[in-house]
C-alpha positions as CSV (number, residue, x, y, z in Angstrom):
1,M,8.2,5.0,-24.2
2,T,10.8,5.9,-21.7
3,N,11.1,3.4,-18.8
4,H,12.3,5.1,-15.6
5,L,12.0,1.9,-13.6
6,E,14.9,0.2,-15.4
7,D,17.6,-0.8,-12.8
8,R,15.9,1.1,-9.9
9,V,16.1,-0.7,-6.6
10,I,12.7,-0.9,-5.1
11,I,11.9,-2.2,-1.6
12,V,8.2,-3.2,-1.0
13,T,6.9,-4.2,2.4
14,G,3.9,-6.5,2.6
15,A,5.3,-8.2,-0.6
16,G,3.9,-11.6,0.2
17,G,0.5,-11.1,-1.3
18,G,-2.3,-8.9,-2.6
19,F,-1.3,-5.4,-3.6
20,G,2.3,-5.7,-2.5
21,R,2.9,-8.8,-4.7
22,Q,1.4,-7.0,-7.7
23,I,3.7,-4.0,-7.2
24,C,6.7,-6.3,-7.0
25,Q,5.8,-8.2,-10.2
26,L,4.9,-5.1,-12.2
27,A,8.1,-3.3,-11.1
28,A,10.3,-6.3,-11.9
29,G,8.6,-6.7,-15.3
30,R,9.7,-3.1,-16.1
31,G,13.3,-3.9,-15.2
32,A,13.5,-2.8,-11.5
33,R,15.5,-4.7,-9.0
34,V,13.0,-5.7,-6.3
35,V,13.6,-6.3,-2.6
36,G,10.5,-7.9,-1.2
37,A,9.8,-7.8,2.6
38,D,7.1,-9.7,4.5
39,I,6.6,-11.4,7.8
40,E,5.3,-14.5,6.2
41,A,8.2,-16.5,4.7
42,T,6.2,-18.9,2.5
43,A,4.1,-16.0,0.9
44,L,7.2,-14.0,0.4
45,D,9.0,-16.9,-1.3
46,T,6.1,-17.3,-3.7
47,T,6.4,-13.7,-4.8
48,I,10.1,-13.8,-5.3
49,D,10.0,-17.2,-7.0
50,A,7.4,-15.9,-9.5
51,I,9.5,-12.9,-10.4
52,T,12.7,-14.8,-10.9
53,A,11.0,-17.6,-12.8
54,S,9.8,-15.0,-15.3
55,G,13.3,-13.5,-15.7
56,G,13.1,-10.7,-13.2
57,V,15.5,-9.7,-10.5
58,A,14.3,-10.0,-6.9
59,I,15.4,-10.9,-3.5
60,G,13.4,-11.3,-0.3
61,R,14.0,-10.8,3.4
62,I,11.6,-11.8,6.2
63,T,10.9,-8.5,8.0
64,D,8.5,-7.3,10.7
65,V,7.9,-3.6,9.9
66,R,7.0,-3.1,13.5
67,S,10.7,-3.5,14.4
68,A,13.0,-0.5,13.5
69,P,16.1,-2.8,13.7
70,E,14.5,-5.2,11.3
71,M,13.7,-2.4,8.8
72,D,17.2,-1.1,9.2
73,A,18.5,-4.6,8.4
74,L,16.2,-4.8,5.3
75,V,17.7,-1.6,3.9
76,A,21.2,-2.8,4.6
77,H,20.4,-6.1,2.8
78,A,19.2,-4.1,-0.2
79,V,22.4,-2.0,-0.3
80,E,24.6,-5.0,0.2
81,H,23.1,-6.7,-2.8
82,F,22.4,-3.8,-5.1
83,G,24.5,-0.9,-3.8
84,Q,21.6,1.5,-3.4
85,V,17.9,2.0,-2.6
86,D,15.9,4.1,-5.0
87,V,12.4,3.6,-3.8
88,L,10.7,2.4,-0.7
89,V,7.0,1.4,-0.9
90,N,5.5,1.3,2.6
91,N,2.7,-1.1,1.8
92,A,2.2,-3.4,4.8
93,G,-1.0,-2.7,6.6
94,T,-4.0,-4.0,8.4
95,M,-7.6,-2.8,8.6
96,P,-9.4,-3.8,11.9
97,L,-12.7,-1.8,11.5
98,A,-14.5,-1.6,14.8
99,F,-16.6,0.7,16.9
100,F,-15.4,2.0,20.3
101,A,-18.0,-0.3,21.8
102,D,-16.1,-3.2,20.4
103,H,-12.9,-2.4,22.3
104,A,-12.8,-5.7,24.3
105,Q,-12.6,-7.7,21.1
106,A,-10.7,-5.1,19.1
107,R,-7.9,-4.0,21.4
108,E,-5.2,-6.5,20.3
109,A,-6.0,-5.8,16.6
110,W,-5.9,-2.1,17.2
111,D,-2.5,-2.3,18.8
112,R,-1.3,-4.3,15.9
113,C,-2.8,-1.8,13.5
114,I,-1.0,1.1,15.1
115,D,2.2,-0.7,15.1
116,I,2.0,-1.7,11.5
117,N,0.2,1.1,9.8
118,F,1.9,4.0,11.7
119,K,5.0,2.8,13.3
120,G,5.8,0.5,10.4
121,V,5.7,3.5,8.0
122,L,7.8,5.6,10.3
123,N,10.3,2.7,10.7
124,G,10.5,2.5,6.9
125,I,11.1,6.2,6.5
126,T,13.9,6.3,9.0
127,A,15.5,3.2,7.7
128,V,15.9,4.6,4.2
129,H,16.4,8.3,5.0
130,D,20.1,8.5,5.5
131,Q,20.8,6.2,2.6
132,M,18.7,8.3,0.2
133,I,20.2,11.5,1.5
134,Q,23.7,10.2,1.0
135,Q,22.8,9.0,-2.5
136,G,21.4,12.5,-3.3
137,R,18.0,11.1,-4.3
138,G,15.3,8.6,-3.5
139,Q,11.5,8.2,-3.3
140,V,9.2,7.0,-0.5
141,V,5.7,5.8,-1.5
142,N,3.3,5.6,1.5
143,I,0.1,3.7,1.1
144,S,-2.6,5.6,3.0
145,S,-6.3,5.3,2.4
146,I,-9.4,7.4,1.7
147,Y,-10.2,6.6,5.3
148,G,-7.4,9.0,6.3
149,N,-9.3,11.9,4.8
150,V,-11.9,12.4,7.5
151,A,-13.0,11.0,10.9
152,T,-15.1,7.9,10.1
153,V,-17.6,6.2,12.3
154,G,-16.7,2.5,12.9
155,A,-13.1,2.9,11.9
156,A,-11.5,5.3,14.4
157,V,-8.2,3.5,14.9
158,Y,-7.7,2.6,11.2
159,T,-8.7,6.1,10.2
160,A,-6.3,7.6,12.7
161,T,-3.4,5.5,11.5
162,K,-4.0,6.5,7.9
163,A,-4.4,10.2,8.8
164,A,-1.0,9.9,10.6
165,V,0.5,8.5,7.4
166,N,-0.8,11.5,5.5
167,V,1.0,13.8,8.0
168,L,4.2,11.8,7.9
169,S,4.2,12.0,4.1
170,D,3.6,15.8,4.0
171,T,6.2,16.4,6.7
172,L,8.8,14.2,5.0
173,R,8.1,16.0,1.7
174,A,8.7,19.4,3.4
175,E,11.9,18.4,5.1
176,S,13.5,16.6,2.1
177,Q,12.4,18.5,-1.0
178,G,15.0,18.2,-3.7
179,R,16.5,15.1,-2.2
180,I,13.6,12.6,-1.5
181,K,10.4,12.5,-3.5
182,V,7.3,11.5,-1.5
183,T,4.2,9.9,-2.9
184,N,1.1,9.5,-0.7
185,V,-1.4,7.0,-2.1
186,R,-5.0,7.0,-0.9
187,P,-6.9,4.0,-2.4
188,T,-10.6,3.4,-2.2
189,G,-11.9,-0.1,-1.4
190,V,-9.9,-2.8,-3.2
191,P,-11.3,-6.3,-3.0
192,G,-8.6,-8.9,-3.2
193,T,-6.0,-7.3,-1.1
194,G,-6.8,-9.4,2.0
195,L,-7.4,-6.3,4.2
196,G,-11.0,-7.3,4.7
197,S,-9.9,-10.4,6.7
198,G,-8.9,-8.1,9.6
199,I,-12.3,-6.5,10.1
200,I,-13.6,-6.9,13.6
201,N,-17.1,-5.6,13.1
202,G,-18.4,-5.6,9.5
203,A,-20.8,-2.8,10.3
204,G,-17.8,-0.5,10.7
205,I,-17.8,0.0,6.9
206,T,-21.1,2.0,7.2
207,G,-19.2,5.2,8.2
208,I,-17.6,5.6,4.9
209,L,-20.6,4.5,2.9
210,G,-23.4,6.3,4.7
211,R,-26.6,6.2,2.6
212,N,-24.9,3.9,0.1
213,F,-24.5,1.1,2.6
214,E,-27.4,-1.0,1.4
215,Q,-26.5,-0.6,-2.2
216,Y,-22.9,-1.6,-1.4
217,V,-24.1,-4.8,0.3
218,E,-26.2,-5.6,-2.8
219,L,-23.1,-5.2,-5.0
220,I,-21.0,-7.3,-2.7
221,S,-23.6,-10.1,-2.8
222,A,-23.9,-9.9,-6.5
223,A,-20.1,-10.0,-7.0
224,M,-19.8,-13.0,-4.7
225,S,-22.4,-14.9,-6.8
226,D,-21.0,-13.6,-10.1
227,E,-24.2,-11.7,-10.9
228,L,-22.9,-8.2,-11.4
229,P,-24.0,-6.5,-14.6
230,P,-21.3,-6.1,-17.3
231,T,-21.3,-2.3,-16.8
232,R,-20.2,-2.8,-13.2
233,T,-17.3,-5.2,-14.0
234,D,-15.9,-3.5,-17.1
235,P,-13.1,-1.0,-16.3
236,D,-13.9,0.9,-19.4
237,S,-17.4,1.6,-18.0
238,I,-18.2,4.7,-16.0
239,E,-20.2,2.4,-13.6
240,Y,-17.1,0.3,-12.8
241,W,-17.6,-0.6,-9.1
242,A,-14.2,-1.6,-7.6
243,I,-10.6,-1.5,-8.7
244,T,-8.4,-4.6,-8.5
245,P,-5.0,-4.9,-6.7
246,E,-3.3,-4.9,-10.1
247,Q,-5.0,-1.7,-11.1
248,L,-4.0,0.0,-7.9
249,A,-0.4,-1.3,-8.4
250,E,-0.3,0.1,-11.9
251,A,-1.1,3.6,-10.5
252,V,1.7,3.3,-8.0
253,I,4.1,2.1,-10.7
254,H,3.1,5.2,-12.8
255,A,4.0,7.4,-9.9
256,I,7.4,5.7,-9.7
257,D,8.0,5.7,-13.4
258,Q,8.9,9.3,-13.6
259,P,12.1,11.3,-14.1
260,W,13.8,12.1,-10.9
261,G,12.7,15.7,-11.4
262,I,9.0,14.9,-11.5
263,S,7.2,14.0,-8.3
264,I,3.6,12.7,-8.3
265,S,3.0,13.6,-4.7
266,D,-0.6,12.6,-4.0
267,I,-2.9,10.1,-5.6
268,T,-6.4,9.0,-4.8
269,V,-7.2,5.8,-6.8
270,R,-10.8,4.7,-7.0
271,A,-13.4,3.2,-9.3
272,S,-15.5,5.8,-11.0
273,G,-18.7,4.0,-9.9
274,D,-17.7,3.1,-6.3
275,L,-20.0,4.1,-3.4
276,F,-17.6,5.5,-0.9
277,L,-18.4,9.0,0.3
278,F,-14.9,10.5,0.9
């Protein structure tokens, strides 16, 4: 099989864990040169060390995606080491689900969500834009969410940031066709990414589950006690209930592993038996 990742330089934000780490490791395993970025130094070092220990090529840089100068410096760091930037994966994100009535407790988390999920993606796009245009080609992969598809009760701010990512992706695609490929990824719920730790009010998930909320709670409880039936945990089963970070990362790698003339522009990745409505 043809491997289009070989020697491509791929920057991944939020590379210190979860989904971001999986993308880095899969890309490096296919021969890509990885530039990992994260605000947590120890977590980032763990990702980079794991790649290099297995024979891959990777460097890391502590980066706060909320800062445009830091994102500019990240891209400069990649160019200094590898001479180019082929792909940027805007992966860093936070998910502070909360209702408007929770505003007193949620305000700080909401501000952080806007700064990371929206401004962070914008900072990433502007940081790589000129370099990719100068090179004559590049790819930006933005991690959105199914939450960005429709207004969702209990998730107004998170939903708004992901809807904004959808618009940024579509606009960048329209402005840079033939020079920068754009892939917008809308995952369903993915246990294991760490996003759940940022939830302010757990009831905020009801908006995207609706009538399936009680069944979802039962599945979560069964998963935590290792009591899910085999049909729910087997990815070859039509009842498979939740994708893993690695499975989501594989879908992103597939979108990158294409000839430059082929653009997989929009992906929704979900388990066939999940309970989300949108």
